N, C-alpha and C positions, 0 to 999 in steps of 0.2 A: 060859142065855145067858152063856157063858164065853169071849167073844171078847176078844182083845187088840187094841184099835183104835189105830191110829197115823195121823197125817197123812201124806199123800203128800209127797214131797220138795219140790215147788214151793210148796204151801201152807205147809209148815214154814218154808221160807226167808222167805216173806212174814210169817208170824207172828213170826219172829225180827226182821225189819225193823220190825214194829209195836212190839215192845218197845224197840227202839232209838229209834223216833220218840217214844214216851212219855217216855223218859229225856232226849231232846235237844230235842224240840219242832221238829225240822227239817222244815219244810213241804215241801221238795222230796222228801225221803225218803218222806213220807206220800203225796204225789202219785203216786210210782212204785208204790205198793202197791195203789192203788185202781183198779178197772175204771172206764172212762169212764161206764159205765151202772150204777154201784153204786146200790143202794137202801138208804137209811138210815132206820131206824125209831127214833124218839125217844120217851122216856116223857113228853115235854112236849106233843106234838101227836098228833092222831088219825091223820092221813094220812101215808103213807110219803113220804119226801123223796128223789126220784130225782136222780141225776147226781153226777159228781165235784165240780164247783164248790161245790154246797151242802154236800156231805159234808165237803169240806176246810174250809169255813168253820166248820161245827159242831164238828168234831173238833179243829181247831187252837184254837178258842175254849175248848172244855171243858178241854183240858190246861192252859190258863192259869188257869181259875177253880177247879178242884178242888185243894184243898190236901191234903197228906199222902197223895197217891194211891199205892196199892200193889195189885199183883195178888197173890192168895194161892194160888189153885189154877187149874189148866187141866184141862178135861174135853174129851176127844176123842169126837166123835159119829160119826166115819167118816173116810174119807180126805180129805174136803174140808169138814169141819165142826168148829168148836171153840167152847167156852164158857169165858170167862175170868172168874173171880170176883174182884171188887175191893172196896176200901173207900177212902173219901175223906172230907174235910170240906168243907162249904160254909158259911162263916160259923160260926154256933154249932151247926150240925147235922152229925152223923156219919151217913154213909150207907153202905149195902152195895149192891152191884149185880153184874150179870152182863152181859158183852158176848157176844152170840151172833154168830159170824162164819161166813159161808159163802164158800168160795173157788171160783173158776172153774178150768177145766182148765189154764190157763196159770199158776195159782197166785195170781192177783190177787183181792182182796176184791170179791165181787159183792153181798153183803148184810151189813149191820152193824146189829144191833138191840141197844138198851140197855134194860135193866130195872133199876129202882132202888127201894129201900125205905129208910126209911119215906116215905110219900107226902108228909109235911110237908117233908122234905128235898128231895124232887123238885120240889115247887111252889116252894120257896124258890130252888132253882137255876134253875127256869124263869123266875121273875121277875127273877133276876139279882141279888138283894140278900141272899140267905142268911137272910131272915126270912119264913117262909111266911105269917104272919098279916097282913102289911102289904105291899101291892104297891108297887113302885117308881113314883114319880110324876115324877121328873126324871132325865134321862140321867146326871147326876153321882151321883144317889142309886142308880142301877141297878148299882152296883158300883164297883170301883176302876179305872175306865178303860173303854176301848171293848169289852173282851172280854165283860164282864157285860152291857153295853148291847146287844150284838149278840144274845146269848141272849134277852134281854128282848124284842127286836124280833121274833125268830123265834116267840115264843109270845104276843105281845101281842093278837092277834085270835083270838076263839074259832073253833073248827073249823066251827061252823054258818055262818060268813060266808065259807067257802071258795067259790071259783068252781066251778060244776058240772063234774064230771069232771076238774078240775085240782088240787084240794086245795091244799096250802100253796104249791106251786111256782107255781100260777096266781096266787095272792095276792101272792107276793113277787117276781114276775118283774121286768120292767124298772123299775117305779117304785122298788122297794126296792133294786135293784142300784145305782141312783144314790145312795140313802141310805147303803147300806153303803160305797160308794165314798167318800162324803164323810167317813165316820168311819174309813176304813181307809187314808187317804192315796191314794185312787183306785185301789187295787189289791186285787182279790179273790185269795185263794189259788188 
């Protein structure tokens, strides 16, 4: 297997835009990179999270809570598949991870999966407090501001309590949109 794999030009343009988003935090830039029907897979929840609004919420929040975030290597798996190795800190934990990204024919991101290690860092990030051995009990304790609180809300309920056939989205549908709206000034990304 001695192939030289490269991304197609439209996915490469989107990947370049992703790196600009990570550096700038520009929500509108991110919105333009994501398919309306993107599927996000998080290390914090069992069920895939479908749709642009939920993916925007998660990714814009994560870039706020990860400290010292850096990409180290890019692996190309074909004309529409990439893996990005990264490192970051959450509180006292240093983590390593990989973003697995699949692009559609128009170059937009259609799947985004995150894998993180060590598990203690992942559970600390999921709780939003950077301390994996002690869950956050108050919104103010769930991080320094709304970003960590939103991540804590996304993982607060165990997957076993998900609605049949709907997973996380069914659980966080309209009731949580109102909750997110309250903490986000009434605007979802």
